[in-house]
C-alpha positions as CSV (number, residue, x, y, z in Angstrom):
1,X,136.2,1.8,-28.5
2,X,138.1,5.0,-28.9
3,X,141.2,5.8,-30.9
4,X,143.2,7.1,-27.9
5,X,143.3,6.6,-24.2
6,X,145.0,8.3,-21.3
7,X,146.3,6.4,-18.3
8,X,148.0,7.4,-15.1
9,X,150.3,4.9,-13.3
10,X,150.8,5.7,-9.6
11,X,153.8,4.7,-7.5
12,X,152.4,4.7,-3.9
13,X,154.7,3.8,-1.0
14,X,153.6,1.2,1.5
15,X,154.4,2.9,4.9
16,X,152.7,0.2,7.0
17,X,149.6,2.5,7.3
18,X,146.7,1.3,5.2
19,X,144.6,4.4,6.1
20,X,147.4,6.6,5.1
21,X,147.7,5.0,1.6
22,X,144.0,5.7,0.9
23,X,144.4,9.2,2.3
24,X,147.1,9.9,-0.3
25,X,145.0,8.8,-3.2
26,X,142.9,11.9,-3.9
27,X,146.0,13.9,-4.9
28,X,146.7,11.4,-7.7
29,X,143.1,11.3,-8.8
30,X,143.4,15.1,-9.1
31,X,146.5,14.8,-11.2
32,X,144.9,12.1,-13.4
33,X,141.8,14.3,-13.9
34,X,144.0,17.3,-14.8
35,X,145.7,15.2,-17.4
36,X,142.4,13.9,-18.7
37,X,143.1,10.3,-17.8
38,X,140.5,7.6,-18.4
39,X,142.1,5.3,-15.9
40,X,144.3,5.6,-12.8
41,X,146.2,2.6,-11.5
42,X,147.5,2.1,-8.0
43,X,149.9,-0.8,-6.9
44,X,149.2,-4.1,-5.4
45,X,148.1,-4.4,-1.7
46,X,147.5,-0.7,-1.1
47,X,143.9,-1.0,0.1
48,X,144.8,-3.3,2.9
49,X,145.3,-6.8,4.2
50,X,142.6,-9.4,4.9
51,X,139.6,-7.1,4.4
52,X,136.4,-7.5,2.4
53,X,135.4,-5.0,-0.3
54,X,132.7,-3.8,2.0
55,X,135.4,-2.3,4.2
56,X,135.2,1.5,4.6
57,X,138.6,2.0,3.1
58,X,137.7,0.1,-0.1
59,X,134.4,2.0,-0.3
60,X,136.4,5.3,-0.1
61,X,138.4,4.2,-3.1
62,X,135.1,3.4,-5.0
63,X,133.8,6.8,-4.0
64,X,137.0,8.5,-5.4
65,X,136.5,6.8,-8.8
66,X,132.8,8.0,-8.8
67,X,133.7,11.5,-7.7
68,X,136.3,12.0,-10.5
69,X,134.6,9.9,-13.1
70,X,137.7,7.9,-13.8
71,X,138.2,4.1,-14.0
72,X,140.5,3.0,-11.2
73,X,142.5,-0.1,-10.3
74,X,144.0,-0.9,-6.9
75,X,145.1,-4.1,-5.0
76,X,144.3,-5.6,-1.6
77,X,144.4,-8.9,0.2
78,X,140.7,-9.7,0.1
79,X,139.1,-11.8,2.8
80,X,136.8,-14.6,1.7
81,X,135.4,-16.2,4.9
82,X,138.4,-18.0,6.3
83,X,140.4,-17.7,3.1
84,X,141.9,-14.8,1.2
85,X,143.2,-13.8,-2.2
86,X,145.6,-11.2,-3.6
87,X,143.1,-9.2,-5.6
88,X,143.1,-6.3,-8.0
89,X,139.8,-4.4,-8.1
90,X,138.6,-2.7,-11.3
91,X,136.2,0.1,-10.6
92,X,134.2,1.9,-13.3
93,X,133.5,5.6,-13.7
94,X,130.4,5.4,-11.5
95,X,132.4,3.9,-8.6
96,X,131.0,0.5,-9.1
97,X,133.0,-2.8,-9.1
98,X,133.5,-3.9,-12.7
99,X,135.5,-7.0,-11.8
100,X,138.4,-8.7,-10.0
101,X,141.7,-10.2,-11.1
102,X,143.1,-12.7,-8.6
103,X,146.9,-13.2,-8.6
104,X,147.7,-16.5,-10.2
105,X,151.4,-17.0,-9.2
106,X,152.0,-16.6,-5.5
107,X,155.1,-14.8,-4.3
108,X,156.1,-17.2,-1.5
109,X,159.3,-18.1,0.2
110,X,162.4,-16.4,1.6
111,X,165.2,-14.7,-0.5
112,X,167.2,-15.2,-2.6
113,X,164.8,-17.5,-4.6
114,X,161.5,-16.5,-3.0
115,X,160.6,-20.1,-3.0
116,X,159.7,-22.6,-1.5
117,X,156.7,-21.4,0.6
118,X,158.0,-22.3,4.0
119,X,156.2,-21.3,7.2
120,X,156.2,-17.6,7.7
121,X,156.6,-16.8,4.0
122,X,153.6,-18.8,2.6
123,X,150.6,-16.5,2.9
124,X,149.9,-16.2,-0.8
125,X,150.5,-19.9,-1.5
126,X,147.9,-20.7,1.2
127,X,145.4,-18.2,-0.2
128,X,143.0,-18.6,-3.2
129,X,144.8,-18.3,-6.5
130,X,143.4,-17.0,-9.7
131,X,142.5,-19.7,-12.2
132,X,142.3,-17.6,-15.4
133,X,143.8,-14.6,-17.1
134,X,141.1,-11.9,-17.6
135,X,140.2,-9.1,-19.9
136,X,138.1,-6.1,-18.8
137,X,136.3,-4.1,-21.4
138,X,136.4,-0.4,-20.6
139,X,134.9,2.3,-22.7
140,X,138.1,3.0,-24.6
141,X,139.2,-0.7,-25.1
142,X,140.1,-4.0,-23.4
143,X,142.7,-4.2,-20.6
144,X,144.3,-7.0,-18.6
145,X,146.0,-7.1,-15.2
146,X,148.9,-9.0,-13.8
147,X,150.1,-8.7,-10.2
148,X,153.7,-8.7,-9.3
149,X,155.1,-12.3,-9.6
150,X,152.6,-13.0,-12.5
151,X,154.8,-10.7,-14.6
152,X,157.8,-13.0,-14.3
153,X,156.0,-15.6,-16.4
154,X,156.0,-14.9,-20.2
155,X,153.0,-17.2,-20.4
156,X,150.9,-14.8,-18.3
157,X,151.6,-11.9,-20.6
158,X,150.9,-14.0,-23.7
159,X,147.7,-15.4,-22.5
160,X,146.4,-12.0,-21.4
161,X,147.2,-10.5,-24.8
162,X,145.8,-13.4,-26.7
163,X,142.6,-13.1,-24.8
164,X,142.2,-9.6,-26.3
165,X,143.9,-7.2,-23.9
166,X,145.4,-4.3,-25.7
167,X,146.8,-2.7,-22.5
168,X,148.2,-4.8,-19.7
169,X,148.6,-3.2,-16.3
170,X,151.3,-4.8,-14.1
171,X,150.8,-3.8,-10.5
172,X,153.6,-4.6,-8.0
173,X,153.8,-4.4,-4.2
174,X,157.5,-4.7,-3.5
175,X,160.9,-3.1,-3.4
176,X,163.4,-3.0,-6.2
177,X,162.5,-1.7,-9.7
178,X,160.0,-2.4,-12.4
179,X,162.1,-4.5,-14.8
180,X,162.4,-2.9,-18.3
181,X,163.2,-6.3,-19.7
182,X,159.9,-7.8,-18.7
183,X,157.8,-4.8,-19.9
184,X,159.6,-4.3,-23.2
185,X,159.6,-8.0,-24.1
186,X,155.9,-8.4,-23.4
187,X,155.1,-5.2,-25.5
188,X,157.2,-6.5,-28.4
189,X,156.3,-10.2,-28.4
190,X,152.6,-9.8,-27.6
191,X,151.8,-6.5,-29.3
192,X,150.4,-4.7,-26.2
193,X,151.1,-1.5,-24.2
194,X,152.3,-2.2,-20.7
195,X,151.7,0.1,-17.8
196,X,153.7,-0.9,-14.7
197,X,153.9,0.4,-11.2
198,X,155.4,-0.5,-7.9
199,X,154.9,0.5,-4.2
200,X,158.3,0.7,-2.5
201,X,160.5,0.6,-5.5
202,X,161.0,2.8,-8.7
203,X,160.8,2.8,-12.5
204,X,157.0,3.1,-12.7
205,X,156.1,3.9,-16.3
206,X,155.0,2.4,-19.7
207,X,156.3,0.3,-22.5
208,X,154.9,-0.4,-25.9
209,X,155.5,-0.9,-29.6
210,X,157.2,2.0,-31.4
211,X,154.8,4.8,-31.9
212,X,152.3,3.6,-29.4
213,X,152.6,6.8,-27.3
214,X,151.7,10.3,-28.2
215,X,153.8,13.0,-26.5
216,X,152.3,16.4,-25.6
217,X,153.6,18.0,-28.7
218,X,152.2,15.3,-30.9
219,X,155.4,13.4,-31.6
220,X,155.7,9.7,-31.1
221,X,157.6,8.1,-28.3
222,X,159.9,5.1,-29.0
223,X,159.4,1.9,-27.1
224,X,159.8,3.0,-23.4
225,X,158.0,6.1,-22.3
226,X,160.2,8.8,-20.7
227,X,160.3,10.2,-18.2
228,X,159.5,7.3,-15.9
229,X,159.8,7.6,-12.2
230,X,163.6,7.3,-11.4
231,X,163.5,7.0,-7.6
232,X,161.3,5.5,-4.9
233,X,158.5,7.5,-3.4
234,X,155.0,8.7,-4.1
235,X,154.7,9.9,-7.7
236,X,152.8,9.3,-10.9
237,X,153.4,9.2,-14.6
238,X,150.9,9.7,-17.5
239,X,150.7,8.5,-21.0
240,X,148.5,9.1,-24.0
241,X,148.1,5.8,-26.0
242,X,147.5,5.7,-29.7
243,X,145.0,2.8,-29.7
244,X,144.2,3.1,-33.3
245,X,147.8,2.6,-34.2
246,X,148.2,-0.1,-31.7
247,X,145.3,-2.0,-33.2
248,X,146.9,-1.7,-36.7
249,X,150.1,-3.1,-35.2
250,X,148.2,-6.0,-33.6
251,X,146.5,-6.8,-36.8
252,X,149.9,-7.3,-38.5
253,X,151.8,-8.6,-35.5
254,X,154.4,-11.0,-36.9
255,X,154.8,-12.9,-33.7
256,X,151.1,-13.8,-34.1
257,X,151.1,-14.7,-37.7
258,X,154.3,-16.7,-37.6
259,X,153.7,-18.6,-34.4
260,X,154.3,-22.4,-34.3
261,X,151.9,-23.7,-31.7
262,X,152.6,-27.2,-32.9
263,X,156.0,-26.8,-31.3
264,X,155.0,-25.3,-27.9
265,X,153.6,-28.3,-26.2
266,X,156.2,-28.2,-23.4
267,X,154.7,-24.9,-22.2
268,X,151.6,-26.7,-20.9
269,X,153.4,-29.8,-19.5
270,X,154.6,-30.4,-16.0
271,X,158.3,-29.9,-16.9
272,X,160.7,-30.9,-14.1
273,X,163.8,-29.0,-15.1
274,X,165.2,-29.3,-11.6
275,X,165.7,-33.1,-12.2
276,X,168.6,-32.2,-14.6
277,X,170.7,-31.2,-11.6
278,X,170.7,-34.2,-9.2
279,X,174.2,-33.3,-7.8
280,X,173.2,-29.8,-6.7
281,X,171.7,-29.9,-3.2
282,X,168.5,-28.0,-2.4
283,X,169.1,-24.8,-0.4
284,X,166.3,-25.7,1.9
285,X,165.1,-29.2,2.8
286,X,161.4,-28.2,2.2
287,X,162.2,-27.8,-1.5
288,X,162.0,-31.5,-2.2
289,X,158.4,-31.6,-1.1
290,X,157.3,-28.5,-2.8
291,X,158.7,-28.6,-6.4
292,X,156.2,-27.6,-9.1
293,X,153.6,-26.7,-6.5
294,X,152.0,-23.2,-6.4
295,X,149.0,-23.5,-4.1
296,X,149.3,-25.2,-0.7
């Protein structure tokens, strides 16, 4: 493991043209290479929908990682026979598949709650969900991945960090903005650097404990790395991470040493908070049959 790492987060718009998304990737590999990045990270879904990794478009992504000698991450909806999964692929510097992370929390259902998974808004809930949070060991250190809705669950950040991930990449395929609150809380509570990106939104960037980032002139950045990407559209942002300092911080992390796991049992129980509000009607009748249910 090295003392520093450089990472490029790419904000890549979904224009409804999967071929076009991959065609726009080389420019960002070029920018990552120019910065000296070890890893370039693209958003969720960008490689395509319901395709296997043998698909020509995915193989072109692998070839880009090999050509530039950079680790790369990108998402797709991966076909598995008659099933599918929302998958993040991790490709090594040789352009070979290092591993997959399958989305664990499906984004299903209509607004404003994006739940329950009613017909027409249930693809992810009917796919294959991930069953574990994973850590991938790159040549500079261990990383983890969360996909979109995963990042709304504090447990997902905690479990990924506790499994050893020093850097957690949160890739999103949606509109809106990357939420500072999620990134900064995870970085503070779980002692990790967060790199987050989005497709049709904005605010792609990084968060981390104070001093985790090294600016070009050698000074340390506080908490959130600036500039982040302030508007929607294709763009990228780079960061140099002080892994040596981050590891020292993790060694002494107070939210690790002062935890009270004896008090946290409710986190792994099937809590039914909705039962506290019997007088409030469900917005949709399907809710009653789908409470506390992720996979259909």
